[in-house]
C-alpha positions in Angstrom: 0.0 0.0 0.0 1.3 3.4 -0.8 1.6 5.6 2.4 -0.9 8.4 2.5 1.7 10.7 3.9 4.8 12.1 2.2 8.1 10.5 3.1 9.4 11.5 6.6 6.1 13.1 7.6 5.3 10.3 10.0 8.7 10.6 11.6 8.5 14.4 11.7 5.1 14.2 13.4 7.0 12.8 16.5 7.6 16.4 17.5 4.1 16.7 18.6 3.5 17.4 22.3 4.1 14.4 24.5 1.4 13.0 26.8 1.0 14.6 30.3 3.9 13.8 32.6 6.1 12.5 29.8 8.4 15.5 29.7 9.4 15.0 33.3 10.0 11.3 32.8 12.2 12.1 29.7 14.3 14.5 31.7 14.8 12.1 34.6 15.8 9.2 32.3 18.1 11.4 30.2 20.0 12.4 33.4 20.4 8.7 34.1 21.6 8.1 30.6 24.3 10.7 31.0 25.4 8.9 34.1 26.2 5.8 32.1 27.8 7.8 29.3 30.1 9.5 31.7 28.9 13.0 30.8 31.4 13.2 28.0 31.4 12.8 24.2 34.5 10.5 24.4 33.5 6.8 23.8 33.6 4.8 27.0 34.5 1.7 25.1 37.7 1.6 23.1 38.3 -1.3 20.6 41.6 -3.0 20.2 41.5 -2.5 16.4 40.5 0.4 14.3 38.5 -1.4 11.6 35.8 -4.1 11.6 36.7 -6.8 9.2 33.7 -9.1 9.3 30.0 -8.8 8.9 28.1 -7.9 12.1 24.6 -9.3 13.0 22.2 -7.0 14.8 19.7 -8.9 17.0 16.2 -7.5 17.6 12.9 -8.4 19.1 9.8 -9.4 17.2 7.9 -6.1 17.3 8.0 -3.6 14.4 9.6 -0.8 16.5 12.5 -3.1 17.5 13.0 -4.1 13.9 13.0 -0.4 12.8 15.6 0.4 15.5 17.8 -2.5 14.3 17.5 -1.1 10.7 18.6 2.4 11.9 21.8 1.1 13.5 22.6 -1.3 10.6 21.9 1.6 8.1 24.4 3.7 10.0 27.0 0.9 10.0 26.5 0.4 6.2 27.0 4.1 5.7 30.3 3.9 7.6 31.4 1.1 5.2 30.9 -1.7 7.7 29.1 -4.9 6.6 26.1 -5.5 8.9 22.8 -7.2 8.6 19.5 -7.2 10.6 19.0 -10.7 12.0 15.8 -12.6 12.2 13.4 -11.5 15.0 13.9 -13.3 18.3 12.2 -13.3 21.7 15.4 -12.3 23.5 18.0 -10.3 21.5 20.3 -9.9 24.5 20.5 -13.7 24.8 21.5 -13.9 21.1 24.5 -11.7 21.8 25.5 -13.6 24.9 25.2 -16.9 23.1 27.4 -15.7 20.2 24.6 -15.8 17.7 24.7 -12.0 17.1 27.1 -9.2 17.6 24.9 -6.2 18.7 21.5 -5.7 20.3 19.9 -2.6 21.7 17.8 -3.3 24.8 16.4 -1.6 27.9 18.6 -1.1 30.9 16.3 -3.2 33.1 16.4 -6.1 30.8 20.2 -5.8 30.3 20.8 -5.8 34.1 18.7 -8.9 34.6 20.5 -10.7 31.8 24.1 -9.6 32.5 23.8 -10.3 36.2 23.7 -14.0 35.2 27.3 -13.8 34.0 29.4 -15.5 36.6 30.8 -12.9 39.0 28.0 -10.5 38.5 25.4 -12.0 40.8 23.4 -9.2 42.4 23.9 -8.2 46.0 20.9 -7.1 48.0 19.4 -4.4 45.9 18.4 -1.0 47.1 14.7 -0.3 46.7 12.7 2.9 46.3 9.9 2.0 48.8 10.9 4.8 51.2 10.0 8.2 49.8 12.8 9.8 51.9 15.5 7.4 50.6 18.2 8.9 48.3 17.0 8.6 44.8 13.8 6.9 45.9 10.5 7.0 44.1 8.4 6.1 47.1 4.7 6.0 46.8 3.8 6.1 50.4 2.4 2.6 50.1 2.6 -0.1 52.7 3.5 -2.8 50.2 6.4 -5.3 50.1 9.0 -2.7 49.3 10.5 -4.5 46.3 9.8 -1.9 43.6 12.2 -1.8 40.6 15.4 0.1 40.9 15.3 3.7 39.7 16.9 4.6 36.3 20.0 5.9 38.0 20.3 2.9 40.3 20.0 0.6 37.3 22.6 2.5 35.3 25.0 2.5 38.2 24.6 -1.2 38.7 25.3 -1.8 35.0 28.5 0.2 35.2 29.8 -2.0 38.0 29.4 -5.3 36.1 32.3 -7.3 34.8 31.4 -8.1 31.2 34.4 -9.9 29.8 34.0 -10.2 26.0 31.0 -7.9 26.0 30.5 -4.2 26.4 27.8 -1.6 26.8 28.0 1.4 24.5 26.6 4.9 25.0 22.9 4.9 26.0 20.4 6.8 24.0 18.1 9.5 25.4 15.2 7.2 24.6 13.5 4.6 26.6 10.8 1.9 26.5 9.8 1.7 30.1 6.4 0.3 30.9 3.4 2.4 31.9 -0.3 2.3 32.4 -2.8 4.3 30.2 -6.5 4.8 30.1 -9.0 6.7 28.0 -9.8 10.4 28.7 -13.4 9.3 29.3 -12.4 6.7 31.9 -10.0 9.1 33.5 -12.6 11.8 33.9 -15.5 9.6 34.7 -13.7 7.6 37.4 -11.3 10.3 38.5 -8.4 8.1 37.6 -5.1 10.0 37.1 -2.7 8.5 39.6 -1.7 5.2 41.2 -3.0 6.3 44.6 -6.6 6.4 43.2 -6.4 2.7 42.1 -7.5 0.9 45.4 -11.0 2.2 45.2 -11.4 1.7 41.5 -9.6 -1.6 40.7 -12.6 -3.9 41.4 -14.4 -2.0 38.5 -11.6 -2.1 36.0 -10.4 -4.7 33.4 -6.7 -4.5 32.9 -5.0 -5.4 29.6 -1.5 -6.6 30.2 0.9 -8.0 27.5 3.0 -10.9 28.6 6.1 -8.9 28.1 5.1 -6.5 30.9 3.3 -8.9 33.2 6.3 -10.0 35.4 5.9 -8.5 38.8 3.2 -6.0 37.8 0.1 -7.7 39.2 1.7 -8.7 42.6 3.1 -5.1 42.9 -0.4 -3.6 42.3 -1.9 -5.9 44.9 0.8 -5.6 47.5 1.5 -1.9 47.3 -1.9 -0.5 46.1 -4.4 -3.2 47.2 -5.4 -3.3 43.6 -7.1 -6.5 42.4 -8.6 -5.8 39.0 -12.0 -7.2 38.0 -10.2 -9.1 35.3 -6.9 -9.2 33.5 -6.8 -9.9 29.8 -3.4 -11.0 28.3 -3.6 -8.6 25.4 -0.9 -8.6 22.7 -0.9 -5.2 21.0 -0.1 -5.7 17.3 1.6 -3.4 14.9 -1.7 -2.6 13.3 -3.7 -1.8 16.4 -1.5 -1.1 19.5 -4.2 0.5 21.6 -7.3 -1.1 20.1 -8.3 -3.0 23.2 -8.4 0.2 25.2 -10.2 2.3 22.6 -12.8 -0.5 22.1 -13.4 -0.6 25.9 -12.4 -4.3 26.1 -10.1 -3.0 28.9 -10.2 0.1 30.9 -6.5 0.2 31.8 -3.8 -0.9 29.4 -0.1 -1.7 30.2 2.1 -0.5 27.3 5.5 1.1 26.8 6.3 4.8 26.8 7.2 5.1 23.2 3.7 4.0 22.0 2.6 6.8 19.6 -1.0 5.7 20.1 -1.1 7.3 23.5 -0.8 10.9 22.2 -2.4 10.3 18.8 -5.6 9.0 20.4 -5.7 11.5 23.3 -5.2 8.7 25.9 -4.1 9.5 29.4 -1.0 8.2 31.1 -1.6 7.4 34.8 0.8 9.5 36.7 3.8 7.7 38.3 2.8 4.4 36.7 6.3 4.0 35.3 7.7 3.3 38.7 5.9 -0.1 38.6 8.2 -1.3 35.9 12.0 -1.7 35.5 13.5 1.4 33.7 14.4 0.6 30.1 16.8 3.3 28.8 17.9 2.0 25.3 21.5 0.9 25.4 23.5 -1.1 22.9 25.2 -4.3 24.0 28.0 -5.6 21.8 30.5 -8.5 21.7 34.0 -7.1 21.7 35.3 -9.9 19.5 36.7 -8.5 16.3 34.7 -5.3 16.4 36.6 -2.2 15.4 36.4 1.3 16.7 34.7 2.3 13.4 31.7 0.2 14.4 31.6 1.5 18.0 31.7 5.1 16.8 28.9 4.5 14.3 26.7 2.8 16.9 27.4 5.6 19.4 26.5 8.2 16.8 23.1 6.8 16.4 22.5 6.5 20.1 23.6 10.1 20.5 20.9 11.2 18.0 18.1 9.0 19.3 15.8 11.0 21.5 12.5 10.0 23.0 10.5 12.0 20.4 12.5 10.1 17.7 11.5 6.7 19.2 7.9 7.8 19.3 8.2 8.9 15.7 9.6 5.5 14.7 6.8 3.7 16.5 4.2 5.9 14.8 5.8 5.2 11.4 5.6 1.4 11.7 2.2 1.1 13.4 -1.3 1.7 12.2 -3.2 0.8 9.1 -0.8 2.8 6.8 2.4 1.7 8.5 5.7 1.9 6.7 7.9 -1.2 6.5 10.5 -1.1 9.3 13.4 -0.8 6.9 11.8 2.1 5.1 11.1 3.9 8.4 14.7 3.3 9.4 16.1 4.7 6.2 13.8 7.8 6.3 14.9 8.5 9.9 18.6 8.4 9.1 18.1 10.8 6.3 15.8 13.1 8.4 18.5 13.3 11.1 21.2 13.9 8.4 23.1 10.9 9.6 23.3 9.5 6.0 23.0 11.2 2.6 20.0 10.9 0.5 20.4 8.1 -2.1 
């Protein structure tokens, strides 16, 4: 199908206003990203060789946004004269790199920490939590729950920096993230006075939650323990690339768990429940690479993309590859690279 919009329009539309509360979250996570990057433009990872002499494989997840992101990085590598290919979609891109089946993957910091702590010698020590609102860096909610909330973005990035990675390395993080969140419609928000997590205890028995499997781990126990929230029902929804918020708009569910880059939030006037992101591990997008036979040219190209990738860009990529007139992920990736002047027009 021929897109109804001119090339790049869908990506440029990412510069629309973000959903309420999103700007503050962007600022907080960007500060955390700078922590891992070391607040300097100098690459934190230095290769032992200047040039990459073999083809690199970029692992990615099965959703269209992950595929487009892989295409962006591979396109940048190609432009730098480095042979690279987008691998087949897999459930766990980080595992592909750790198993030697791929050379690069970009993943959220929460997922990276969970995976990399399984490397011998990196077993986690008792983790600080953010249950106490007066604790340094805490995101306390004043709840009386179990106190095992996810680490904050800064805590996660700090923990990643302390890992011993051997033949692997983390490159510069992007100022973009895919942290989970909870959304509802404007009608439900207004009709039930639902804007914040603190309002959930009285409302949960009336609400059907839609929760994708990828976001389910720990969410429902945390809702119950910390907010006494037991939904009327929980549907295991799987948002597709064609209809990422359809279950919510069709009132099959009244609260939907999704990720922060979902362009359908703003495009459909949906409401993000304030402070809901603290229910989920922070997911600042960060490249993981194997250091085997990768040259400084590849590291520099990957870091260049990450330096340009902001949250509005990620939302724009999501918009470009979702919906009824979605672009193919490789087309969206090529358009984004040109739009950001990272590669020349063909």
